[in-house]
KETIGU-517395 format. One line per field, with one value per residue: z, y, x of N, C-alpha, C in turn; residue in one letter. Coordinates in nm, 2 decimals. Example, Ala and Ser with C-alpha at 12.3 -4.5 7.8 and 13.67 -1.06 7.14 Angstrom:
BEGIN
nzz: 0.78_0.71;
nyy: -0.57_-0.22;
nxx: 1.32_1.28;
cazz: 0.78_0.71;
cayy: -0.45_-0.11;
caxx: 1.23_1.37;
czz: 0.78_0.79;
cyy: -0.33_0.00;
cxx: 1.32_1.29;
lumba: A_S;
# end
This chain:
BEGIN
nzz: 13.33_13.48_13.47_13.69_13.74_13.86_14.11_14.18_14.47_14.68_14.87_14.89_14.92_15.09_15.40_15.65_15.81_16.00_15.99_16.04_15.89_15.92_15.82_15.76_15.85_15.79_15.49_15.50_15.39_15.48_15.57_15.53_15.33_15.29_15.05_15.01_15.23_15.34_15.31_15.37_15.18_15.25_15.25_14.96_14.83_14.94_14.93_14.93_14.93_14.82_14.88_14.63_14.61_14.77_15.01_14.98_14.96_14.99_14.77_14.64_14.67_14.48_14.26_14.17_14.06_13.82_13.52_13.44_13.67_13.89_14.21_14.38_14.43_14.36_14.57_14.63_14.74_15.06_15.36_15.45_15.22_15.03_14.97_14.80_14.57_14.24_14.25_14.32_14.47_14.67_14.97_15.22_15.56_15.90_16.25_16.38_16.30_16.03_15.94_15.73_15.60_15.34_15.17_14.90_14.74_14.52_14.35_14.41_14.35_14.41_14.59_14.62_14.76_14.76_14.78_15.06_15.41_15.67_15.94_15.98_15.79_15.78_15.63_15.60_15.52_15.55_15.55_15.56_15.61_15.62_15.79_15.89_15.60_15.49_15.60_15.65_15.77_15.70_15.72_15.67_15.65_15.45_15.28_15.07_15.03_15.18_15.17_15.30_15.62_15.75_15.63_15.72_15.99_16.01_15.81_15.75_15.85_15.60_15.44_15.24_14.99_14.85_14.81_14.69_14.66_14.52_14.57_14.68_14.81_14.64_14.74_14.71_14.89_15.10_15.35_15.32_15.51_15.58_15.75_15.86_16.04_16.24_16.50_16.70_16.49_16.17_15.99_15.65_15.33_14.99_14.78_14.75_14.60_14.51_14.32_14.02_13.88_13.55_13.37_13.14_13.02_13.03_13.18_13.01_13.08_13.13_13.14_13.08_13.31_13.44_13.51_13.48_13.55_13.69_13.79_13.78_13.67_13.75_13.66_13.78_13.71_13.75_13.69_13.88_13.97_14.06_14.19_14.14_14.30_14.19_14.13_14.03_13.78_13.73_13.48_13.26_13.03_12.88_12.76_12.68_12.67_12.53_12.48_12.14_12.09_12.27_12.21_12.08_12.29_12.46_12.31_12.29_12.57_12.62_12.44_12.55_12.79_12.72_12.78_13.04_13.39_13.58_13.76_13.69_13.69_13.66_13.79_14.10_14.29_14.24_14.30_14.14_13.91_13.95_13.88_13.90_13.66_13.31_12.98_12.74_12.48_12.28_12.12_11.92_11.82_11.62_11.65_11.59_11.55_11.80_12.01_12.09_12.09_12.28_12.33_12.58_12.69_12.97_13.16_13.47_13.70_13.88;
nyy: -7.49_-7.22_-6.89_-6.70_-6.37_-6.18_-5.92_-5.67_-5.67_-5.42_-5.15_-4.98_-5.12_-5.33_-5.37_-5.46_-5.67_-5.95_-6.03_-5.93_-5.71_-5.79_-5.92_-5.86_-5.59_-5.26_-5.07_-4.81_-4.50_-4.37_-4.57_-4.77_-5.04_-5.38_-5.62_-5.88_-5.81_-5.80_-5.65_-5.49_-5.32_-5.12_-4.92_-4.86_-5.07_-5.33_-5.54_-5.76_-5.72_-5.78_-5.68_-5.61_-5.50_-5.37_-5.11_-4.98_-4.72_-4.50_-4.58_-4.63_-4.92_-5.02_-4.86_-4.93_-5.19_-5.27_-5.21_-5.09_-5.13_-5.29_-5.23_-5.37_-5.67_-5.79_-6.00_-6.09_-6.07_-5.94_-6.14_-6.09_-6.01_-6.21_-6.38_-6.23_-6.19_-6.29_-6.56_-6.88_-7.06_-6.93_-6.89_-6.70_-6.73_-6.80_-6.85_-7.04_-6.86_-6.67_-6.37_-6.15_-5.85_-5.72_-5.44_-5.41_-5.23_-5.26_-5.47_-5.82_-6.17_-6.40_-6.59_-6.71_-6.94_-7.07_-7.33_-7.39_-7.43_-7.52_-7.58_-7.48_-7.26_-6.94_-6.73_-6.41_-6.17_-5.83_-5.58_-5.22_-5.12_-5.34_-5.52_-5.83_-6.03_-6.26_-6.55_-6.81_-7.11_-7.34_-7.67_-7.80_-8.06_-8.35_-8.59_-8.74_-8.97_-9.17_-9.47_-9.69_-9.84_-9.91_-9.73_-9.50_-9.50_-9.54_-9.42_-9.15_-8.82_-8.59_-8.27_-8.05_-7.85_-7.63_-7.38_-7.28_-7.03_-6.94_-6.81_-6.56_-6.29_-5.99_-5.71_-5.40_-5.23_-5.38_-5.54_-5.78_-6.05_-6.28_-6.57_-6.79_-7.08_-7.27_-7.42_-7.47_-7.51_-7.40_-7.16_-7.12_-6.96_-6.97_-6.82_-6.57_-6.48_-6.24_-6.18_-6.18_-6.43_-6.58_-6.77_-7.00_-7.23_-7.58_-7.82_-8.10_-8.45_-8.65_-8.46_-8.38_-8.41_-8.29_-8.23_-8.00_-8.08_-7.93_-8.04_-8.18_-8.44_-8.46_-8.54_-8.63_-8.62_-8.87_-9.03_-9.04_-9.01_-8.73_-8.61_-8.31_-8.13_-7.94_-7.68_-7.74_-7.71_-7.69_-7.85_-7.84_-7.98_-7.94_-8.01_-7.81_-7.74_-7.53_-7.32_-7.23_-6.97_-6.83_-6.85_-6.64_-6.46_-6.61_-6.64_-6.37_-6.31_-6.49_-6.40_-6.14_-6.21_-6.32_-6.43_-6.35_-6.37_-6.57_-6.73_-7.05_-7.27_-7.58_-7.77_-7.72_-7.92_-8.07_-8.03_-8.05_-7.95_-7.68_-7.40_-7.14_-6.94_-6.92_-6.95_-7.16_-7.22_-7.21_-7.36_-7.31_-7.46_-7.43_-7.63_-7.69_-7.54_-7.53_-7.62_-7.56_-7.64_-7.62_-7.62_-7.60_-7.53_-7.51_-7.36_-7.36_-7.11_-7.11;
nxx: -4.14_-3.98_-3.87_-3.69_-3.65_-3.39_-3.37_-3.15_-2.96_-2.86_-2.69_-2.90_-3.13_-3.09_-3.19_-3.11_-2.87_-2.75_-2.49_-2.17_-1.94_-1.65_-1.43_-1.16_-0.93_-1.05_-0.99_-0.75_-0.65_-0.42_-0.25_0.03_0.07_0.20_0.31_0.08_-0.08_-0.42_-0.73_-1.05_-1.30_-1.56_-1.83_-2.00_-1.90_-1.80_-1.60_-1.32_-0.97_-0.64_-0.31_-0.07_0.17_0.47_0.51_0.27_0.06_-0.21_-0.35_-0.64_-0.82_-1.05_-0.99_-0.75_-0.68_-0.59_-0.40_-0.06_0.10_-0.06_-0.20_-0.36_-0.54_-0.85_-1.03_-1.29_-1.64_-1.72_-1.79_-2.06_-2.18_-2.15_-2.36_-2.51_-2.37_-2.26_-2.18_-2.25_-2.10_-1.97_-2.03_-2.22_-2.15_-2.22_-2.21_-2.46_-2.69_-2.83_-2.96_-3.14_-3.28_-3.47_-3.58_-3.74_-3.89_-4.05_-4.29_-4.26_-4.26_-4.12_-3.88_-3.55_-3.33_-3.01_-2.77_-2.78_-2.72_-2.88_-3.10_-3.36_-3.56_-3.69_-3.93_-4.05_-4.29_-4.35_-4.59_-4.61_-4.86_-5.05_-4.93_-4.79_-4.79_-4.71_-4.58_-4.37_-4.23_-3.98_-3.88_-3.56_-3.48_-3.43_-3.63_-3.57_-3.41_-3.53_-3.66_-3.76_-3.84_-3.60_-3.41_-3.53_-3.48_-3.20_-3.04_-2.82_-2.92_-3.00_-3.00_-3.20_-3.06_-3.14_-3.40_-3.70_-3.95_-4.24_-4.47_-4.51_-4.69_-4.81_-4.69_-4.57_-4.44_-4.34_-4.14_-3.89_-3.80_-3.55_-3.46_-3.21_-3.16_-2.94_-2.88_-2.60_-2.43_-2.30_-2.47_-2.54_-2.55_-2.55_-2.65_-2.89_-3.18_-3.42_-3.71_-3.91_-4.11_-4.13_-4.34_-4.25_-4.34_-4.44_-4.24_-4.12_-4.11_-3.81_-3.58_-3.24_-2.99_-2.69_-2.34_-2.06_-1.75_-1.48_-1.25_-0.92_-0.69_-0.36_-0.03_0.28_0.64_0.72_0.51_0.31_-0.02_-0.23_-0.52_-0.67_-0.90_-1.17_-1.42_-1.76_-2.01_-2.36_-2.56_-2.84_-3.06_-3.36_-3.68_-3.96_-4.31_-4.57_-4.85_-4.91_-4.98_-4.84_-4.58_-4.43_-4.39_-4.23_-4.00_-3.93_-3.87_-3.66_-3.47_-3.43_-3.30_-3.06_-2.74_-2.75_-2.74_-2.98_-3.24_-3.34_-3.60_-3.68_-3.85_-4.00_-3.98_-3.76_-3.44_-3.22_-3.30_-3.30_-3.14_-2.90_-2.80_-2.72_-2.88_-2.74_-2.82_-3.12_-3.40_-3.69_-3.98_-4.25_-4.49_-4.76_-5.09_-5.19_-5.01_-4.67_-4.31_-4.01_-3.66_-3.42_-3.09_-2.92_-2.67_-2.51_-2.39_-2.08;
cazz: 13.34_13.52_13.48_13.79_13.70_13.99_14.14_14.24_14.61_14.70_15.00_14.90_14.95_15.20_15.52_15.77_15.82_16.13_15.96_16.05_15.79_16.00_15.76_15.78_15.88_15.68_15.42_15.55_15.29_15.54_15.62_15.43_15.32_15.22_14.96_15.08_15.32_15.30_15.37_15.31_15.15_15.28_15.18_14.87_14.76_15.01_14.87_14.99_14.84_14.87_14.83_14.53_14.61_14.89_15.03_14.91_15.04_14.93_14.64_14.68_14.60_14.37_14.15_14.14_14.04_13.68_13.47_13.43_13.80_13.98_14.35_14.46_14.37_14.42_14.61_14.62_14.83_15.20_15.40_15.46_15.08_14.94_14.93_14.70_14.45_14.13_14.26_14.42_14.55_14.77_15.06_15.35_15.67_16.03_16.35_16.42_16.23_15.93_15.92_15.65_15.56_15.22_15.13_14.75_14.68_14.41_14.36_14.38_14.38_14.43_14.67_14.60_14.84_14.70_14.85_15.20_15.52_15.78_15.98_15.95_15.72_15.80_15.54_15.65_15.44_15.64_15.48_15.66_15.64_15.66_15.88_15.83_15.50_15.45_15.70_15.64_15.82_15.62_15.78_15.55_15.64_15.32_15.29_14.93_15.03_15.27_15.09_15.38_15.76_15.78_15.59_15.80_16.12_16.02_15.72_15.80_15.81_15.51_15.42_15.11_14.98_14.77_14.85_14.60_14.69_14.41_14.61_14.76_14.77_14.57_14.82_14.67_15.00_15.21_15.39_15.32_15.61_15.56_15.86_15.86_16.18_16.25_16.63_16.72_16.37_16.09_15.89_15.52_15.21_14.88_14.69_14.78_14.49_14.51_14.19_13.97_13.79_13.42_13.33_13.00_12.97_13.12_13.15_12.98_13.15_13.07_13.12_13.10_13.42_13.44_13.57_13.43_13.66_13.65_13.85_13.69_13.71_13.71_13.67_13.80_13.61_13.78_13.65_13.99_13.95_14.17_14.16_14.18_14.31_14.17_14.14_13.93_13.74_13.69_13.34_13.24_12.90_12.90_12.66_12.74_12.57_12.56_12.38_12.03_12.10_12.37_12.16_12.05_12.42_12.51_12.23_12.34_12.70_12.61_12.37_12.65_12.90_12.66_12.85_13.16_13.50_13.63_13.82_13.61_13.77_13.58_13.88_14.24_14.38_14.20_14.32_14.03_13.79_13.99_13.84_13.88_13.55_13.18_12.88_12.63_12.36_12.28_11.99_11.93_11.71_11.61_11.61_11.53_11.59_11.94_12.10_12.04_12.17_12.30_12.40_12.65_12.75_13.08_13.24_13.60_13.74_13.99;
cayy: -7.42_-7.09_-6.80_-6.60_-6.25_-6.13_-5.78_-5.65_-5.63_-5.31_-5.08_-4.90_-5.20_-5.42_-5.29_-5.50_-5.81_-5.97_-6.07_-5.82_-5.70_-5.79_-6.02_-5.80_-5.45_-5.18_-5.00_-4.68_-4.44_-4.33_-4.68_-4.83_-5.19_-5.45_-5.72_-5.99_-5.76_-5.82_-5.55_-5.48_-5.18_-5.13_-4.82_-4.93_-5.17_-5.46_-5.63_-5.80_-5.69_-5.82_-5.59_-5.67_-5.42_-5.32_-4.96_-4.95_-4.62_-4.41_-4.63_-4.68_-5.05_-5.04_-4.79_-4.97_-5.33_-5.30_-5.11_-5.15_-5.17_-5.29_-5.23_-5.45_-5.79_-5.81_-6.14_-6.12_-6.00_-5.97_-6.25_-6.05_-5.98_-6.32_-6.44_-6.14_-6.18_-6.38_-6.69_-6.96_-7.14_-6.84_-6.86_-6.63_-6.82_-6.74_-6.94_-7.06_-6.80_-6.56_-6.29_-6.04_-5.78_-5.65_-5.36_-5.41_-5.11_-5.30_-5.60_-5.94_-6.29_-6.52_-6.58_-6.83_-6.96_-7.17_-7.38_-7.36_-7.52_-7.47_-7.67_-7.42_-7.13_-6.87_-6.62_-6.32_-6.04_-5.74_-5.46_-5.12_-5.10_-5.46_-5.60_-5.96_-6.08_-6.39_-6.61_-6.96_-7.18_-7.46_-7.76_-7.83_-8.20_-8.41_-8.73_-8.80_-9.10_-9.26_-9.56_-9.80_-9.82_-9.92_-9.61_-9.40_-9.50_-9.56_-9.34_-9.02_-8.71_-8.49_-8.15_-7.99_-7.74_-7.53_-7.35_-7.18_-6.99_-6.86_-6.77_-6.44_-6.19_-5.87_-5.59_-5.33_-5.16_-5.47_-5.58_-5.93_-6.10_-6.43_-6.61_-6.93_-7.13_-7.39_-7.42_-7.55_-7.53_-7.28_-7.14_-7.09_-6.93_-6.94_-6.72_-6.53_-6.41_-6.20_-6.13_-6.22_-6.54_-6.58_-6.90_-7.02_-7.34_-7.69_-7.90_-8.24_-8.55_-8.68_-8.36_-8.43_-8.33_-8.33_-8.13_-7.98_-8.09_-7.87_-8.11_-8.23_-8.53_-8.42_-8.65_-8.58_-8.67_-9.01_-9.10_-9.05_-8.92_-8.65_-8.55_-8.17_-8.11_-7.80_-7.66_-7.80_-7.63_-7.77_-7.84_-7.89_-7.97_-7.97_-7.97_-7.76_-7.71_-7.42_-7.28_-7.17_-6.83_-6.78_-6.87_-6.52_-6.41_-6.69_-6.60_-6.24_-6.32_-6.56_-6.30_-6.04_-6.27_-6.38_-6.40_-6.28_-6.47_-6.57_-6.86_-7.13_-7.37_-7.69_-7.81_-7.69_-8.04_-8.14_-7.93_-8.07_-7.87_-7.54_-7.35_-7.00_-6.94_-6.86_-7.05_-7.17_-7.23_-7.25_-7.37_-7.31_-7.52_-7.41_-7.76_-7.68_-7.42_-7.54_-7.64_-7.55_-7.70_-7.54_-7.69_-7.51_-7.58_-7.41_-7.38_-7.29_-7.04_-7.17;
caxx: -4.02_-4.00_-3.75_-3.70_-3.56_-3.34_-3.36_-3.02_-2.95_-2.76_-2.71_-3.02_-3.25_-3.06_-3.23_-3.03_-2.81_-2.68_-2.36_-2.09_-1.83_-1.53_-1.34_-1.03_-0.93_-1.10_-0.88_-0.72_-0.56_-0.29_-0.18_0.12_0.05_0.30_0.26_0.01_-0.18_-0.56_-0.82_-1.19_-1.36_-1.71_-1.90_-2.09_-1.82_-1.82_-1.51_-1.20_-0.86_-0.50_-0.21_0.02_0.29_0.52_0.50_0.14_0.00_-0.30_-0.40_-0.78_-0.83_-1.13_-0.94_-0.61_-0.67_-0.54_-0.29_0.08_0.14_-0.18_-0.16_-0.45_-0.61_-0.99_-1.05_-1.43_-1.73_-1.71_-1.87_-2.20_-2.24_-2.13_-2.49_-2.57_-2.28_-2.30_-2.12_-2.32_-2.01_-1.90_-2.15_-2.22_-2.16_-2.22_-2.24_-2.60_-2.80_-2.82_-3.09_-3.13_-3.41_-3.46_-3.69_-3.72_-3.95_-4.14_-4.35_-4.19_-4.34_-4.04_-3.76_-3.48_-3.21_-2.93_-2.65_-2.81_-2.69_-2.96_-3.21_-3.49_-3.56_-3.82_-3.95_-4.16_-4.31_-4.43_-4.63_-4.62_-5.00_-5.13_-4.86_-4.74_-4.88_-4.66_-4.49_-4.36_-4.11_-3.95_-3.78_-3.48_-3.45_-3.48_-3.67_-3.55_-3.34_-3.60_-3.74_-3.82_-3.83_-3.46_-3.35_-3.59_-3.42_-3.06_-2.97_-2.79_-3.01_-2.95_-3.08_-3.22_-2.97_-3.21_-3.53_-3.77_-4.08_-4.30_-4.61_-4.50_-4.79_-4.77_-4.69_-4.45_-4.37_-4.32_-4.00_-3.87_-3.70_-3.52_-3.38_-3.16_-3.12_-2.86_-2.82_-2.48_-2.36_-2.28_-2.57_-2.48_-2.63_-2.46_-2.71_-3.03_-3.24_-3.56_-3.75_-4.04_-4.10_-4.20_-4.37_-4.22_-4.42_-4.44_-4.12_-4.15_-4.03_-3.68_-3.48_-3.11_-2.93_-2.55_-2.25_-1.93_-1.66_-1.35_-1.14_-0.82_-0.59_-0.23_0.07_0.42_0.74_0.74_0.39_0.22_-0.13_-0.29_-0.65_-0.69_-1.05_-1.21_-1.56_-1.84_-2.13_-2.48_-2.61_-2.97_-3.12_-3.50_-3.78_-4.08_-4.41_-4.65_-4.95_-4.85_-5.01_-4.74_-4.44_-4.36_-4.35_-4.12_-3.88_-3.89_-3.81_-3.53_-3.38_-3.39_-3.22_-2.94_-2.61_-2.79_-2.77_-3.11_-3.27_-3.42_-3.67_-3.75_-3.96_-3.97_-3.96_-3.64_-3.34_-3.13_-3.35_-3.30_-3.01_-2.87_-2.70_-2.77_-2.90_-2.64_-2.89_-3.26_-3.46_-3.83_-4.05_-4.40_-4.53_-4.90_-5.16_-5.23_-4.89_-4.53_-4.21_-3.89_-3.55_-3.33_-2.97_-2.89_-2.54_-2.51_-2.27_-2.02;
czz: 13.37_13.52_13.58_13.77_13.83_13.99_14.22_14.39_14.63_14.84_15.01_14.94_15.06_15.33_15.63_15.74_15.95_16.11_15.95_15.94_15.87_15.95_15.78_15.82_15.76_15.62_15.48_15.45_15.35_15.58_15.50_15.44_15.25_15.13_15.05_15.19_15.26_15.38_15.31_15.28_15.16_15.20_15.09_14.79_14.81_14.95_14.95_14.89_14.91_14.80_14.74_14.54_14.75_14.89_14.95_15.00_14.95_14.80_14.67_14.60_14.48_14.24_14.10_14.13_13.90_13.64_13.47_13.56_13.89_14.12_14.43_14.37_14.44_14.44_14.59_14.72_14.97_15.24_15.40_15.32_14.98_14.89_14.83_14.58_14.34_14.13_14.37_14.51_14.65_14.87_15.17_15.46_15.80_16.13_16.39_16.34_16.13_15.92_15.84_15.62_15.44_15.19_14.98_14.69_14.55_14.43_14.33_14.41_14.41_14.51_14.66_14.69_14.79_14.78_15.00_15.29_15.64_15.82_15.96_15.87_15.74_15.71_15.58_15.56_15.52_15.56_15.59_15.70_15.69_15.75_15.81_15.73_15.45_15.56_15.68_15.69_15.75_15.70_15.66_15.55_15.52_15.35_15.15_14.93_15.12_15.19_15.17_15.53_15.81_15.75_15.68_15.93_16.12_15.92_15.78_15.76_15.72_15.49_15.28_15.11_14.91_14.81_14.75_14.64_14.59_14.44_14.70_14.71_14.72_14.66_14.79_14.78_15.12_15.23_15.39_15.42_15.59_15.68_15.84_16.00_16.17_16.39_16.65_16.60_16.30_15.99_15.76_15.41_15.10_14.79_14.74_14.66_14.52_14.37_14.15_13.87_13.66_13.38_13.18_12.94_13.07_13.08_13.12_13.07_13.06_13.05_13.15_13.20_13.43_13.51_13.48_13.54_13.62_13.72_13.75_13.75_13.66_13.74_13.68_13.70_13.63_13.74_13.77_13.97_14.07_14.12_14.22_14.18_14.29_14.17_14.02_13.90_13.70_13.54_13.34_13.09_12.91_12.78_12.73_12.63_12.62_12.45_12.27_12.03_12.19_12.32_12.13_12.18_12.48_12.44_12.27_12.47_12.69_12.54_12.47_12.75_12.84_12.74_12.98_13.27_13.55_13.70_13.73_13.69_13.68_13.66_14.02_14.32_14.34_14.20_14.20_13.91_13.83_13.97_13.84_13.77_13.43_13.08_12.78_12.49_12.38_12.14_12.01_11.81_11.72_11.56_11.54_11.58_11.74_12.04_12.03_12.14_12.17_12.37_12.45_12.70_12.84_13.15_13.36_13.62_13.87_14.11;
cyy: -7.27_-7.02_-6.70_-6.49_-6.18_-5.97_-5.76_-5.61_-5.54_-5.25_-5.01_-4.99_-5.31_-5.35_-5.33_-5.64_-5.82_-6.02_-5.95_-5.82_-5.68_-5.89_-5.98_-5.66_-5.37_-5.09_-4.86_-4.61_-4.39_-4.45_-4.74_-4.98_-5.25_-5.56_-5.84_-5.94_-5.77_-5.72_-5.56_-5.34_-5.20_-5.03_-4.88_-5.04_-5.31_-5.57_-5.65_-5.78_-5.74_-5.73_-5.67_-5.61_-5.39_-5.17_-4.91_-4.85_-4.53_-4.45_-4.70_-4.81_-5.06_-4.97_-4.84_-5.12_-5.37_-5.20_-5.18_-5.20_-5.18_-5.30_-5.33_-5.56_-5.80_-5.96_-6.18_-6.04_-6.03_-6.08_-6.21_-6.04_-6.10_-6.38_-6.35_-6.12_-6.27_-6.52_-6.77_-7.03_-7.05_-6.80_-6.77_-6.73_-6.74_-6.85_-6.93_-6.99_-6.69_-6.50_-6.17_-5.98_-5.70_-5.57_-5.33_-5.28_-5.14_-5.44_-5.72_-6.06_-6.42_-6.49_-6.72_-6.83_-7.08_-7.21_-7.35_-7.47_-7.46_-7.57_-7.62_-7.29_-7.07_-6.75_-6.54_-6.20_-5.95_-5.61_-5.35_-5.09_-5.22_-5.55_-5.72_-6.02_-6.21_-6.43_-6.76_-7.01_-7.31_-7.54_-7.81_-7.98_-8.27_-8.55_-8.80_-8.94_-9.20_-9.34_-9.67_-9.76_-9.82_-9.79_-9.49_-9.39_-9.49_-9.48_-9.21_-8.91_-8.61_-8.38_-8.11_-7.87_-7.62_-7.51_-7.25_-7.16_-6.90_-6.82_-6.65_-6.34_-6.06_-5.75_-5.51_-5.26_-5.25_-5.50_-5.73_-5.96_-6.25_-6.46_-6.76_-6.96_-7.26_-7.40_-7.51_-7.57_-7.39_-7.27_-7.09_-7.06_-6.89_-6.83_-6.70_-6.44_-6.37_-6.15_-6.17_-6.33_-6.52_-6.72_-6.92_-7.13_-7.46_-7.78_-8.04_-8.33_-8.58_-8.56_-8.43_-8.34_-8.38_-8.22_-8.11_-7.98_-8.04_-7.93_-8.17_-8.34_-8.49_-8.53_-8.59_-8.65_-8.82_-9.10_-9.11_-8.96_-8.85_-8.59_-8.41_-8.14_-7.97_-7.80_-7.73_-7.72_-7.73_-7.74_-7.90_-7.87_-8.02_-7.93_-7.92_-7.74_-7.60_-7.40_-7.20_-7.01_-6.76_-6.79_-6.75_-6.45_-6.48_-6.66_-6.46_-6.24_-6.38_-6.47_-6.19_-6.09_-6.35_-6.34_-6.33_-6.38_-6.45_-6.71_-6.93_-7.25_-7.47_-7.74_-7.78_-7.81_-8.11_-8.03_-7.94_-7.99_-7.72_-7.49_-7.20_-7.00_-6.87_-6.98_-7.04_-7.17_-7.26_-7.27_-7.38_-7.36_-7.50_-7.54_-7.76_-7.56_-7.41_-7.54_-7.63_-7.61_-7.61_-7.63_-7.59_-7.59_-7.48_-7.45_-7.30_-7.22_-7.10_-7.09;
cxx: -4.05_-3.87_-3.77_-3.60_-3.52_-3.35_-3.23_-3.03_-2.83_-2.78_-2.84_-3.14_-3.22_-3.08_-3.14_-2.98_-2.74_-2.54_-2.27_-1.98_-1.70_-1.43_-1.20_-1.04_-0.98_-0.98_-0.87_-0.62_-0.43_-0.20_-0.09_0.11_0.17_0.23_0.20_-0.09_-0.32_-0.64_-0.96_-1.22_-1.51_-1.78_-2.01_-2.02_-1.83_-1.73_-1.39_-1.09_-0.73_-0.40_-0.11_0.16_0.34_0.51_0.38_0.06_-0.09_-0.35_-0.54_-0.80_-0.92_-1.08_-0.80_-0.59_-0.62_-0.44_-0.16_0.13_0.02_-0.13_-0.24_-0.51_-0.75_-1.01_-1.20_-1.51_-1.69_-1.81_-2.02_-2.26_-2.21_-2.26_-2.57_-2.48_-2.33_-2.24_-2.19_-2.23_-1.93_-2.01_-2.11_-2.23_-2.15_-2.26_-2.39_-2.71_-2.75_-2.96_-3.07_-3.27_-3.38_-3.59_-3.68_-3.77_-4.03_-4.19_-4.26_-4.28_-4.26_-3.92_-3.68_-3.35_-3.14_-2.81_-2.67_-2.74_-2.76_-3.06_-3.34_-3.46_-3.70_-3.82_-4.07_-4.17_-4.40_-4.46_-4.65_-4.77_-5.07_-5.05_-4.80_-4.84_-4.83_-4.56_-4.49_-4.22_-4.09_-3.84_-3.70_-3.44_-3.51_-3.52_-3.65_-3.49_-3.41_-3.69_-3.81_-3.79_-3.68_-3.39_-3.40_-3.52_-3.27_-2.98_-2.94_-2.89_-2.94_-3.04_-3.09_-3.13_-3.03_-3.35_-3.59_-3.91_-4.13_-4.44_-4.61_-4.60_-4.74_-4.79_-4.56_-4.38_-4.33_-4.17_-3.99_-3.76_-3.68_-3.42_-3.34_-3.11_-3.05_-2.80_-2.71_-2.39_-2.34_-2.39_-2.49_-2.58_-2.54_-2.52_-2.85_-3.07_-3.38_-3.59_-3.89_-4.02_-4.18_-4.22_-4.35_-4.31_-4.40_-4.32_-4.16_-4.06_-3.91_-3.59_-3.34_-3.03_-2.78_-2.47_-2.13_-1.83_-1.52_-1.23_-1.05_-0.73_-0.46_-0.13_0.21_0.52_0.77_0.61_0.29_0.10_-0.18_-0.41_-0.66_-0.84_-1.08_-1.36_-1.63_-1.97_-2.24_-2.51_-2.75_-3.01_-3.26_-3.58_-3.91_-4.19_-4.51_-4.76_-4.88_-4.87_-4.91_-4.60_-4.37_-4.31_-4.23_-3.99_-3.83_-3.82_-3.67_-3.43_-3.33_-3.29_-3.10_-2.82_-2.64_-2.81_-2.91_-3.13_-3.37_-3.47_-3.74_-3.87_-3.92_-3.93_-3.83_-3.53_-3.24_-3.17_-3.36_-3.16_-3.00_-2.76_-2.76_-2.80_-2.79_-2.71_-3.04_-3.31_-3.61_-3.89_-4.20_-4.46_-4.67_-4.97_-5.19_-5.11_-4.76_-4.43_-4.08_-3.79_-3.45_-3.21_-2.92_-2.76_-2.54_-2.38_-2.21_-2.03;
lumba: M_N_L_I_R_P_I_E_I_T_D_S_N_L_T_S_T_N_V_P_E_T_D_Y_A_E_Y_A_P_T_T_T_Y_V_E_G_D_T_I_I_V_I_G_T_V_H_K_V_Y_E_S_L_Q_A_A_N_T_G_N_Y_P_P_D_N_T_S_G_T_T_P_Y_W_L_E_I_G_A_T_N_A_W_K_M_F_D_T_Q_V_S_T_P_T_T_Q_A_E_S_I_A_V_E_V_T_V_G_K_V_I_N_S_I_V_L_L_E_L_S_A_G_L_V_E_I_T_L_T_D_P_T_D_G_I_V_Y_N_E_T_V_V_M_A_S_D_S_G_I_K_D_W_Y_S_Y_F_Y_E_P_I_I_R_D_S_D_L_V_K_M_D_I_P_A_Y_P_S_A_V_V_K_V_E_L_F_D_P_G_G_D_A_Q_C_G_M_M_V_V_G_N_F_K_R_L_G_K_T_K_W_Q_P_Q_I_S_I_I_D_Y_S_R_K_E_T_D_I_F_G_N_P_T_L_V_V_R_K_A_A_K_L_L_S_A_D_I_F_M_E_T_S_Y_A_N_E_V_R_R_V_L_T_E_Y_R_A_T_P_A_V_W_V_G_H_E_D_F_S_S_T_I_I_Y_G_F_Y_R_S_F_S_L_V_L_S_N_L_S_V_S_D_C_T_L_E_I_E_G_L_I;
# end
């Protein structure tokens, strides 16, 4: 089990992106907006807002989303910044490709991409002194459902939706470039995380994998049912074991990251054990002088 501690992506370290912020017209303080008008605020905000009032003039959206008479409703991040917000289910999308460069300014060893839709992903790390120090292209076609020759030839081609790389070399001044390619389609990334992993221990077999489905069945006055499809969150309950001498460090790290979103990786080869979220509970048992056990329950953010 690995815990990847995210580094916040902001204007100060997002060097470039090929996704323009043209979701809506940019907010102008001299323009009068009516109820239902939608605008974006760029600067350091990068959010979409909807006007809640008629004759809405001079009310800067980030400062007027609450109070007795709120003027604006915050909808969410702009398309270019959705892949850096805290919601996996709000992806950045663009025709054919997405390319971003991040100059973190500190050492990282992990890059995580969640809820992907791309044929190819290329990750490059370029140091100003040593040049390209890491370059890998990943084909996202999945073979998880291929069990025989029939399925090889006739099953629909599916793609892996998550990608975790925990072998990034330590170059504090390097630029991270991530490119998603989907020729003829729409490239998509729900979440991009750069950070450092902390190995908590080894995940035991038989982790429990499930979801919380927020869909609901509603019934009208005549008894006719309607299924309202909503989002679902990942759940993971896993047992891990570690050397007893490391137990205090595990407890310290888990205490530090209480109620804090992070990436949890049960095993890189099983995307169902890769979750961006928080742990709901943990219990640590000092089994003996050599080996200790820990149980984690992790809930994903939607």
